[in-house]
Backbone of each chain as nested JSON, in Angstrom:
{
  "chains": [
    {"id": "A", "residues": [
      {"number": 1, "name": "MET", "atoms": {"N": [49.33, 5.175, -59.503], "CA": [48.092, 5.009, -58.739], "C": [46.92, 5.556, -59.554]}},
      {"number": 2, "name": "SER", "atoms": {"N": [45.925, 4.722, -59.794], "CA": [44.762, 5.132, -60.574], "C": [43.875, 6.031, -59.717]}},
      {"number": 3, "name": "GLU", "atoms": {"N": [42.934, 6.728, -60.361], "CA": [42.019, 7.57, -59.601], "C": [40.927, 6.735, -58.931]}},
      {"number": 4, "name": "TYR", "atoms": {"N": [40.93, 5.44, -59.203], "CA": [39.95, 4.545, -58.589], "C": [40.638, 3.607, -57.604]}},
      {"number": 5, "name": "THR", "atoms": {"N": [39.919, 3.213, -56.558], "CA": [40.468, 2.247, -55.608], "C": [40.413, 0.844, -56.225]}},
      {"number": 6, "name": "SER", "atoms": {"N": [41.243, -0.051, -55.703], "CA": [41.247, -1.423, -56.206], "C": [39.879, -2.072, -56.011]}},
      {"number": 7, "name": "GLU", "atoms": {"N": [39.188, -1.679, -54.951], "CA": [37.863, -2.252, -54.695], "C": [36.877, -1.819, -55.789]}},
      {"number": 8, "name": "GLU", "atoms": {"N": [36.899, -0.546, -56.136], "CA": [36.012, -0.044, -57.2], "C": [36.329, -0.757, -58.517]}},
      {"number": 9, "name": "LEU", "atoms": {"N": [37.631, -0.918, -58.781], "CA": [38.036, -1.55, -60.044], "C": [37.642, -3.023, -60.066]}},
      {"number": 10, "name": "THR", "atoms": {"N": [37.77, -3.688, -58.918], "CA": [37.412, -5.109, -58.845], "C": [35.908, -5.293, -59.033]}},
      {"number": 11, "name": "GLU", "atoms": {"N": [35.133, -4.378, -58.456], "CA": [33.674, -4.43, -58.655], "C": [33.311, -4.189, -60.124]}},
      {"number": 12, "name": "ALA", "atoms": {"N": [34.009, -3.247, -60.743], "CA": [33.765, -2.955, -62.162], "C": [34.101, -4.185, -63.012]}},
      {"number": 13, "name": "LEU", "atoms": {"N": [35.193, -4.858, -62.651], "CA": [35.606, -6.058, -63.382], "C": [34.53, -7.147, -63.283]}},
      {"number": 14, "name": "ARG", "atoms": {"N": [33.947, -7.253, -62.1], "CA": [32.886, -8.256, -61.888], "C": [31.686, -7.933, -62.797]}},
      {"number": 15, "name": "ALA", "atoms": {"N": [31.296, -6.66, -62.837], "CA": [30.169, -6.247, -63.687], "C": [30.484, -6.512, -65.161]}},
      {"number": 16, "name": "ILE", "atoms": {"N": [31.717, -6.22, -65.557], "CA": [32.093, -6.415, -66.967], "C": [32.115, -7.903, -67.323]}},
      {"number": 17, "name": "ASN", "atoms": {"N": [32.612, -8.733, -66.416], "CA": [32.589, -10.178, -66.684], "C": [31.16, -10.678, -66.848]}},
      {"number": 18, "name": "SER", "atoms": {"N": [30.25, -10.114, -66.076], "CA": [28.845, -10.518, -66.176], "C": [28.255, -10.063, -67.525]}},
      {"number": 19, "name": "ILE", "atoms": {"N": [28.599, -8.845, -67.958], "CA": [28.115, -8.367, -69.265], "C": [28.688, -9.243, -70.386]}},
      {"number": 20, "name": "ILE", "atoms": {"N": [29.994, -9.566, -70.289], "CA": [30.643, -10.404, -71.314], "C": [29.916, -11.74, -71.44]}},
      {"number": 21, "name": "SER", "atoms": {"N": [29.652, -12.347, -70.294], "CA": [29.007, -13.659, -70.303], "C": [27.613, -13.589, -70.953]}},
      {"number": 22, "name": "LYS", "atoms": {"N": [26.851, -12.529, -70.631], "CA": [25.514, -12.381, -71.221], "C": [25.593, -12.121, -72.729]}},
      {"number": 23, "name": "CYS", "atoms": {"N": [26.545, -11.25, -73.124], "CA": [26.671, -10.926, -74.558], "C": [27.114, -12.156, -75.35]}},
      {"number": 24, "name": "GLU", "atoms": {"N": [28.031, -12.949, -74.777], "CA": [28.508, -14.147, -75.488], "C": [27.371, -15.135, -75.709]}},
      {"number": 25, "name": "LYS", "atoms": {"N": [26.544, -15.288, -74.665], "CA": [25.4, -16.198, -74.784], "C": [24.411, -15.682, -75.826]}},
      {"number": 26, "name": "ALA", "atoms": {"N": [24.146, -14.359, -75.793], "CA": [23.19, -13.76, -76.73], "C": [23.703, -13.872, -78.165]}},
      {"number": 27, "name": "GLN", "atoms": {"N": [25.005, -13.709, -78.32], "CA": [25.611, -13.72, -79.655], "C": [25.408, -15.063, -80.377]}},
      {"number": 28, "name": "GLU", "atoms": {"N": [25.414, -16.133, -79.579], "CA": [25.24, -17.48, -80.158], "C": [23.886, -17.636, -80.856]}},
      {"number": 29, "name": "LYS", "atoms": {"N": [22.93, -16.811, -80.442], "CA": [21.57, -16.944, -80.978], "C": [21.404, -16.321, -82.356]}},
      {"number": 30, "name": "PHE", "atoms": {"N": [22.386, -15.513, -82.767], "CA": [22.267, -14.826, -84.063], "C": [23.372, -15.263, -85.014]}},
      {"number": 31, "name": "PRO", "atoms": {"N": [23.045, -15.462, -86.272], "CA": [24.073, -15.856, -87.24], "C": [25.036, -14.692, -87.511]}},
      {"number": 32, "name": "GLU", "atoms": {"N": [26.265, -15.021, -87.907], "CA": [27.231, -13.977, -88.257], "C": [26.678, -13.11, -89.372]}},
      {"number": 33, "name": "GLY", "atoms": {"N": [26.933, -11.815, -89.285], "CA": [26.462, -10.911, -90.326], "C": [25.135, -10.275, -89.943]}},
      {"number": 34, "name": "ASN", "atoms": {"N": [24.387, -10.979, -89.086], "CA": [23.139, -10.434, -88.552], "C": [23.463, -9.166, -87.746]}},
      {"number": 35, "name": "THR", "atoms": {"N": [22.577, -8.134, -87.82], "CA": [22.899, -6.865, -87.136], "C": [23.044, -7.033, -85.619]}},
      {"number": 36, "name": "HIS", "atoms": {"N": [22.233, -7.92, -85.027], "CA": [22.357, -8.157, -83.58], "C": [23.72, -8.767, -83.256]}},
      {"number": 37, "name": "HIS", "atoms": {"N": [24.127, -9.711, -84.123], "CA": [25.425, -10.367, -83.929], "C": [26.542, -9.326, -83.991]}},
      {"number": 38, "name": "THR", "atoms": {"N": [26.455, -8.419, -84.974], "CA": [27.484, -7.387, -85.154], "C": [27.502, -6.415, -83.979]}},
      {"number": 39, "name": "LEU", "atoms": {"N": [26.299, -6.006, -83.522], "CA": [26.217, -5.105, -82.363], "C": [26.87, -5.747, -81.144]}},
      {"number": 40, "name": "LEU", "atoms": {"N": [26.547, -7.019, -80.928], "CA": [27.101, -7.727, -79.773], "C": [28.612, -7.903, -79.911]}},
      {"number": 41, "name": "LYS", "atoms": {"N": [29.067, -8.116, -81.142], "CA": [30.506, -8.266, -81.401], "C": [31.236, -6.972, -81.02]}},
      {"number": 42, "name": "ASN", "atoms": {"N": [30.662, -5.816, -81.437], "CA": [31.26, -4.508, -81.102], "C": [31.263, -4.269, -79.596]}},
      {"number": 43, "name": "ARG", "atoms": {"N": [30.151, -4.643, -78.95], "CA": [30.07, -4.466, -77.493], "C": [31.07, -5.363, -76.785]}},
      {"number": 44, "name": "LEU", "atoms": {"N": [31.174, -6.613, -77.278], "CA": [32.108, -7.554, -76.642], "C": [33.535, -7.056, -76.786]}},
      {"number": 45, "name": "LYS", "atoms": {"N": [33.883, -6.529, -77.978], "CA": [35.241, -6.007, -78.177], "C": [35.514, -4.89, -77.159]}},
      {"number": 46, "name": "ALA", "atoms": {"N": [34.517, -4.0, -76.981], "CA": [34.657, -2.9, -76.017], "C": [34.82, -3.445, -74.595]}},
      {"number": 47, "name": "MET", "atoms": {"N": [34.093, -4.526, -74.284], "CA": [34.17, -5.113, -72.938], "C": [35.525, -5.797, -72.71]}},
      {"number": 48, "name": "TYR", "atoms": {"N": [36.064, -6.471, -73.754], "CA": [37.368, -7.125, -73.616], "C": [38.455, -6.068, -73.383]}},
      {"number": 49, "name": "ILE", "atoms": {"N": [38.361, -4.949, -74.131], "CA": [39.34, -3.862, -73.964], "C": [39.227, -3.279, -72.55]}},
      {"number": 50, "name": "SER", "atoms": {"N": [37.978, -3.041, -72.105], "CA": [37.763, -2.496, -70.754], "C": [38.349, -3.419, -69.699]}},
      {"number": 51, "name": "LYS", "atoms": {"N": [38.164, -4.725, -69.926], "CA": [38.658, -5.709, -68.966], "C": [40.178, -5.611, -68.827]}},
      {"number": 52, "name": "VAL", "atoms": {"N": [40.867, -5.503, -69.966], "CA": [42.338, -5.389, -69.953], "C": [42.752, -4.094, -69.244]}},
      {"number": 53, "name": "LEU", "atoms": {"N": [42.091, -2.968, -69.59], "CA": [42.476, -1.676, -69.009], "C": [42.204, -1.636, -67.499]}},
      {"number": 54, "name": "ILE", "atoms": {"N": [41.102, -2.252, -67.06], "CA": [40.805, -2.279, -65.619], "C": [41.81, -3.179, -64.896]}},
      {"number": 55, "name": "THR", "atoms": {"N": [42.141, -4.315, -65.512], "CA": [43.13, -5.219, -64.912], "C": [44.479, -4.507, -64.789]}},
      {"number": 56, "name": "ASP", "atoms": {"N": [44.866, -3.75, -65.836], "CA": [46.108, -2.957, -65.786], "C": [46.06, -1.942, -64.648]}},
      {"number": 57, "name": "ALA", "atoms": {"N": [44.898, -1.278, -64.486], "CA": [44.77, -0.258, -63.443], "C": [44.877, -0.89, -62.053]}},
      {"number": 58, "name": "ILE", "atoms": {"N": [44.336, -2.116, -61.905], "CA": [44.449, -2.826, -60.618], "C": [45.923, -3.133, -60.331]}},
      {"number": 59, "name": "SER", "atoms": {"N": [46.665, -3.587, -61.373], "CA": [48.102, -3.884, -61.19], "C": [48.853, -2.619, -60.789]}},
      {"number": 60, "name": "ARG", "atoms": {"N": [48.523, -1.498, -61.449], "CA": [49.213, -0.24, -61.11], "C": [48.931, 0.147, -59.653]}},
      {"number": 61, "name": "ASN", "atoms": {"N": [47.695, -0.072, -59.199], "CA": [47.345, 0.233, -57.8], "C": [48.146, -0.631, -56.828]}},
      {"number": 62, "name": "ASN", "atoms": {"N": [48.431, -1.856, -57.24], "CA": [49.129, -2.795, -56.345], "C": [50.633, -2.598, -56.351]}},
      {"number": 63, "name": "ASN", "atoms": {"N": [51.132, -1.787, -57.298], "CA": [52.59, -1.584, -57.379], "C": [53.008, -0.255, -56.721]}}
    ]},
    {"id": "B", "residues": [
      {"number": 1, "name": "MET", "atoms": {"N": [52.398, 4.24, -74.754], "CA": [51.611, 3.689, -75.868], "C": [50.846, 2.451, -75.387]}},
      {"number": 2, "name": "SER", "atoms": {"N": [49.523, 2.484, -75.579], "CA": [48.699, 1.362, -75.15], "C": [48.844, 0.201, -76.132]}},
      {"number": 3, "name": "GLU", "atoms": {"N": [48.391, -0.974, -75.719], "CA": [48.446, -2.129, -76.612], "C": [47.338, -2.066, -77.657]}},
      {"number": 4, "name": "TYR", "atoms": {"N": [46.476, -1.071, -77.548], "CA": [45.397, -0.886, -78.524], "C": [45.63, 0.37, -79.344]}},
      {"number": 5, "name": "THR", "atoms": {"N": [45.194, 0.36, -80.593], "CA": [45.299, 1.56, -81.426], "C": [44.222, 2.561, -81.0]}},
      {"number": 6, "name": "SER", "atoms": {"N": [44.453, 3.835, -81.351], "CA": [43.459, 4.868, -81.011], "C": [42.131, 4.561, -81.683]}},
      {"number": 7, "name": "GLU", "atoms": {"N": [42.19, 3.953, -82.857], "CA": [40.942, 3.628, -83.559], "C": [40.139, 2.569, -82.783]}},
      {"number": 8, "name": "GLU", "atoms": {"N": [40.833, 1.524, -82.319], "CA": [40.152, 0.481, -81.531], "C": [39.544, 1.081, -80.268]}},
      {"number": 9, "name": "LEU", "atoms": {"N": [40.32, 1.982, -79.631], "CA": [39.849, 2.591, -78.385], "C": [38.654, 3.512, -78.639]}},
      {"number": 10, "name": "THR", "atoms": {"N": [38.699, 4.236, -79.761], "CA": [37.595, 5.146, -80.088], "C": [36.326, 4.355, -80.389]}},
      {"number": 11, "name": "GLU", "atoms": {"N": [36.479, 3.232, -81.086], "CA": [35.318, 2.363, -81.348], "C": [34.752, 1.802, -80.045]}},
      {"number": 12, "name": "ALA", "atoms": {"N": [35.646, 1.414, -79.143], "CA": [35.208, 0.88, -77.851], "C": [34.444, 1.949, -77.078]}},
      {"number": 13, "name": "LEU", "atoms": {"N": [34.946, 3.187, -77.139], "CA": [34.297, 4.305, -76.457], "C": [32.884, 4.511, -76.995]}},
      {"number": 14, "name": "ARG", "atoms": {"N": [32.744, 4.385, -78.312], "CA": [31.437, 4.552, -78.944], "C": [30.475, 3.471, -78.417]}},
      {"number": 15, "name": "ALA", "atoms": {"N": [30.94, 2.216, -78.367], "CA": [30.108, 1.117, -77.876], "C": [29.721, 1.353, -76.417]}},
      {"number": 16, "name": "ILE", "atoms": {"N": [30.672, 1.836, -75.619], "CA": [30.404, 2.062, -74.196], "C": [29.413, 3.202, -74.008]}},
      {"number": 17, "name": "ASN", "atoms": {"N": [29.534, 4.264, -74.792], "CA": [28.564, 5.363, -74.706], "C": [27.165, 4.874, -75.04]}},
      {"number": 18, "name": "SER", "atoms": {"N": [27.07, 3.97, -76.005], "CA": [25.779, 3.415, -76.383], "C": [25.208, 2.551, -75.248]}},
      {"number": 19, "name": "ILE", "atoms": {"N": [26.066, 1.753, -74.598], "CA": [25.607, 0.932, -73.46], "C": [25.147, 1.848, -72.317]}},
      {"number": 20, "name": "ILE", "atoms": {"N": [25.918, 2.913, -72.034], "CA": [25.573, 3.847, -70.958], "C": [24.195, 4.454, -71.213]}},
      {"number": 21, "name": "SER", "atoms": {"N": [23.979, 4.894, -72.455], "CA": [22.715, 5.537, -72.787], "C": [21.539, 4.57, -72.6]}},
      {"number": 22, "name": "LYS", "atoms": {"N": [21.727, 3.295, -73.016], "CA": [20.653, 2.305, -72.85], "C": [20.407, 1.991, -71.375]}},
      {"number": 23, "name": "CYS", "atoms": {"N": [21.489, 1.83, -70.622], "CA": [21.343, 1.5, -69.19], "C": [20.689, 2.643, -68.433]}},
      {"number": 24, "name": "GLU", "atoms": {"N": [21.04, 3.898, -68.773], "CA": [20.451, 5.044, -68.079], "C": [18.949, 5.107, -68.336]}},
      {"number": 25, "name": "LYS", "atoms": {"N": [18.575, 4.842, -69.594], "CA": [17.152, 4.853, -69.936], "C": [16.414, 3.727, -69.209]}},
      {"number": 26, "name": "ALA", "atoms": {"N": [17.032, 2.544, -69.172], "CA": [16.412, 1.387, -68.524], "C": [16.269, 1.626, -67.028]}},
      {"number": 27, "name": "GLN", "atoms": {"N": [17.286, 2.273, -66.449], "CA": [17.294, 2.495, -65.004], "C": [16.108, 3.347, -64.534]}},
      {"number": 28, "name": "GLU", "atoms": {"N": [15.715, 4.299, -65.377], "CA": [14.582, 5.181, -65.024], "C": [13.285, 4.404, -64.819]}},
      {"number": 29, "name": "LYS", "atoms": {"N": [13.221, 3.218, -65.436], "CA": [11.974, 2.441, -65.354], "C": [11.811, 1.702, -64.027]}},
      {"number": 30, "name": "PHE", "atoms": {"N": [12.905, 1.594, -63.264], "CA": [12.83, 0.834, -62.011], "C": [13.08, 1.75, -60.819]}},
      {"number": 31, "name": "PRO", "atoms": {"N": [12.324, 1.577, -59.732], "CA": [12.545, 2.403, -58.55], "C": [13.871, 2.04, -57.866]}},
      {"number": 32, "name": "GLU", "atoms": {"N": [14.453, 3.006, -57.164], "CA": [15.681, 2.739, -56.403], "C": [15.461, 1.594, -55.43]}},
      {"number": 33, "name": "GLY", "atoms": {"N": [16.442, 0.729, -55.276], "CA": [16.32, -0.386, -54.34], "C": [15.859, -1.643, -55.061]}},
      {"number": 34, "name": "ASN", "atoms": {"N": [15.156, -1.46, -56.181], "CA": [14.738, -2.587, -57.019], "C": [16.001, -3.284, -57.556]}},
      {"number": 35, "name": "THR", "atoms": {"N": [15.956, -4.635, -57.628], "CA": [17.181, -5.369, -58.035], "C": [17.652, -4.979, -59.443]}},
      {"number": 36, "name": "HIS", "atoms": {"N": [16.691, -4.718, -60.357], "CA": [17.089, -4.298, -61.702], "C": [17.818, -2.955, -61.656]}},
      {"number": 37, "name": "HIS", "atoms": {"N": [17.279, -2.05, -60.813], "CA": [17.889, -0.731, -60.653], "C": [19.325, -0.878, -60.136]}},
      {"number": 38, "name": "THR", "atoms": {"N": [19.497, -1.749, -59.147], "CA": [20.826, -1.947, -58.546], "C": [21.792, -2.574, -59.55]}},
      {"number": 39, "name": "LEU", "atoms": {"N": [21.31, -3.567, -60.304], "CA": [22.149, -4.204, -61.326], "C": [22.613, -3.166, -62.343]}},
      {"number": 40, "name": "LEU", "atoms": {"N": [21.677, -2.339, -62.793], "CA": [22.002, -1.311, -63.788], "C": [22.962, -0.279, -63.204]}},
      {"number": 41, "name": "LYS", "atoms": {"N": [22.791, 0.046, -61.936], "CA": [23.674, 0.999, -61.244], "C": [25.109, 0.46, -61.233]}},
      {"number": 42, "name": "ASN", "atoms": {"N": [25.251, -0.836, -60.906], "CA": [26.591, -1.465, -60.888], "C": [27.199, -1.487, -62.286]}},
      {"number": 43, "name": "ARG", "atoms": {"N": [26.369, -1.8, -63.284], "CA": [26.867, -1.832, -64.662], "C": [27.274, -0.442, -65.116]}},
      {"number": 44, "name": "LEU", "atoms": {"N": [26.436, 0.548, -64.775], "CA": [26.74, 1.924, -65.178], "C": [28.048, 2.383, -64.548]}},
      {"number": 45, "name": "LYS", "atoms": {"N": [28.255, 2.048, -63.271], "CA": [29.506, 2.449, -62.597], "C": [30.699, 1.841, -63.357]}},
      {"number": 46, "name": "ALA", "atoms": {"N": [30.563, 0.569, -63.726], "CA": [31.633, -0.105, -64.492], "C": [31.85, 0.579, -65.837]}},
      {"number": 47, "name": "MET", "atoms": {"N": [30.762, 1.002, -66.472], "CA": [30.88, 1.663, -67.782], "C": [31.52, 3.045, -67.65]}},
      {"number": 48, "name": "TYR", "atoms": {"N": [31.183, 3.781, -66.574], "CA": [31.79, 5.11, -66.373], "C": [33.299, 4.951, -66.139]}},
      {"number": 49, "name": "ILE", "atoms": {"N": [33.672, 3.949, -65.34], "CA": [35.108, 3.701, -65.08], "C": [35.805, 3.324, -66.384]}},
      {"number": 50, "name": "SER", "atoms": {"N": [35.183, 2.431, -67.166], "CA": [35.77, 2.016, -68.45], "C": [35.97, 3.218, -69.358]}},
      {"number": 51, "name": "LYS", "atoms": {"N": [34.981, 4.103, -69.372], "CA": [35.032, 5.289, -70.222], "C": [36.253, 6.15, -69.862]}},
      {"number": 52, "name": "VAL", "atoms": {"N": [36.462, 6.364, -68.566], "CA": [37.614, 7.158, -68.111], "C": [38.923, 6.46, -68.503]}},
      {"number": 53, "name": "LEU", "atoms": {"N": [39.007, 5.146, -68.278], "CA": [40.255, 4.425, -68.558], "C": [40.552, 4.395, -70.063]}},
      {"number": 54, "name": "ILE", "atoms": {"N": [39.517, 4.244, -70.891], "CA": [39.718, 4.242, -72.349], "C": [40.128, 5.639, -72.814]}},
      {"number": 55, "name": "THR", "atoms": {"N": [39.481, 6.67, -72.261], "CA": [39.842, 8.05, -72.617], "C": [41.308, 8.318, -72.235]}},
      {"number": 56, "name": "ASP", "atoms": {"N": [41.722, 7.847, -71.06], "CA": [43.129, 7.984, -70.628], "C": [44.06, 7.28, -71.611]}},
      {"number": 57, "name": "ALA", "atoms": {"N": [43.679, 6.078, -72.045], "CA": [44.519, 5.297, -72.97], "C": [44.636, 6.015, -74.315]}},
      {"number": 58, "name": "ILE", "atoms": {"N": [43.565, 6.66, -74.763], "CA": [43.602, 7.422, -76.019], "C": [44.584, 8.596, -75.854]}},
      {"number": 59, "name": "SER", "atoms": {"N": [44.513, 9.302, -74.71], "CA": [45.445, 10.419, -74.467], "C": [46.883, 9.922, -74.477]}},
      {"number": 60, "name": "ARG", "atoms": {"N": [47.139, 8.783, -73.84], "CA": [48.51, 8.239, -73.809], "C": [48.974, 7.93, -75.228]}},
      {"number": 61, "name": "ASN", "atoms": {"N": [48.086, 7.392, -76.062], "CA": [48.44, 7.093, -77.462], "C": [48.802, 8.358, -78.225]}},
      {"number": 62, "name": "ASN", "atoms": {"N": [48.12, 9.459, -77.884], "CA": [48.34, 10.705, -78.617], "C": [49.567, 11.46, -78.132]}},
      {"number": 63, "name": "ASN", "atoms": {"N": [50.138, 11.035, -76.994], "CA": [51.311, 11.749, -76.464], "C": [52.607, 11.022, -76.793]}}
    ]}
  ]
}
């Protein structure tokens, strides 16, 4: 059982999906190697990892 | 053992701390109840949860 409720985790997942979508759109505007592109790439990687960890925590809450 | 290496998780933590710092600064510019303030509040909550879950995953990797 995580220290967060499934509702809190589901809300967090929604916020993260929204950030991912915005970062992906923003990333398209900059060429690879550009500092903005790299910053967004690092942020997106962090968001993808967060998404997996939150999804895992939701599964643990449901088991 | 998490599916991510401690290095990947530490990098993700760095990106999340940077997002938190930017969102906190941005939030100060909008009054409570303002839609931007609320959006940032939801994002910050998601980032705080992500931070805890990533920190937990790093501890699991180290044990």
